[in-house]
N, C-alpha and C positions, 0 to 999 in steps of 0.2 A: 514846232513840236506838238502843239495842240491839234493841229490839222492832221498830223500823222495819227494821233491816238484817235481822233474822231473818224478818220478813215478806216482804221482797224476795227472800231466798233461797228460801222456799217457793213464791213465784210463779214464780221461774225454774225450780225443780224441777218444778212442775206443768206448766209450759210444755214441758219436755223430755219429760214423760210423754205429751203429746198427739202427739208424733211417733213413738211406739213403734207397731210394726207391728200388735200385737194390739189397739191401741186406735183405730186410724185409721178403721175402720167405724163407730164411734160418734161420732167427732168430725167427719169430713168432711161428712156429709149435712146436719147442721144449719148448718155454716158455709156450704156452698154454697147452701142454701135462703135463708139470711139475706142473702147476697151478692146474690142474685137479686132478693129484696125490695127491697134498698137501690137497685139499679140501677133497677128499676121506679119507686120513690119519686122518685129524682132525675130520671128522665125526665118523670114527671108534673109535678114542680115546675118544670122548665125549660119545659114546654109552656105553663104558666100564666103565665110571666113576661112574654112578648112582649104579651099582650092587657092585662096590668096596666100595663105601660110606656105603651102607646098610650093607655090611658084616662086615666092621670095627666097625660100630655103634652096631652091634650085640654082639660083645664080648668086647666092650669098657665099663667100669663102668660109672655111671652117672657123677661122678666128673671129668672124663677125657674127657668129651665131646668137650672141647675146642681143643683137639688134631685133631679132624675131619678137621678142617681148615688146619692144618699143613699137614695132609696126602694129601689133595687136592692140596695144593701148590707143595708138592713134586711130586705128580703124574703129574701135568702140567709141571714141570721142567724135569721131566723123559721123558715124551711124546715129549716135544719140543727138547730135546737132541737126543733122538733116531729118531725122525721124521726128523731133519734136516740132521743127518748123513745118514739115509736112503734115503733122498730126494736128497742129493749130488751124491750118488751112482747111483741112478736111473736117475738123471739129466744127468750124463755123458753117461750112456748107451743110453739113447734116443738121445742125441746130437751127438753121433757117426756118424750116416749116414749123418748128415748135415754139419759136420765139413770140409770134403774134398770139398764139393761144395761151402761152404762159403769161404774157403781159395782160391779157384779159382776166386770167384767173387771179392774178395778183391784185388786179383793180377791184375785182369783186370782193376779195378778202379784205381789202383795205377799207372798202365802203364807199 
């Protein structure tokens, strides 16, 4: 339990470091690029929803129309799952060029 609390303190301390003026230039660009990627991913996923719902409604009998909501829910769960996995991979690839500079800046600040 103590290690859990210690880990939470380190996470909060690291989060405070990201807001320091000297480190912002290494933190903000990857965050903005990832946010843009996430917006594009959500936009593409939402464009694919309407054709999928129409396709499903085309072959469902009338008494199974309630399954439409189930398919939409499963679609969103799948998109979120795949999106977050893909986002984490892309996030790491985008952050790679900034990591070395960020670690140097943190070392300078620590002394």
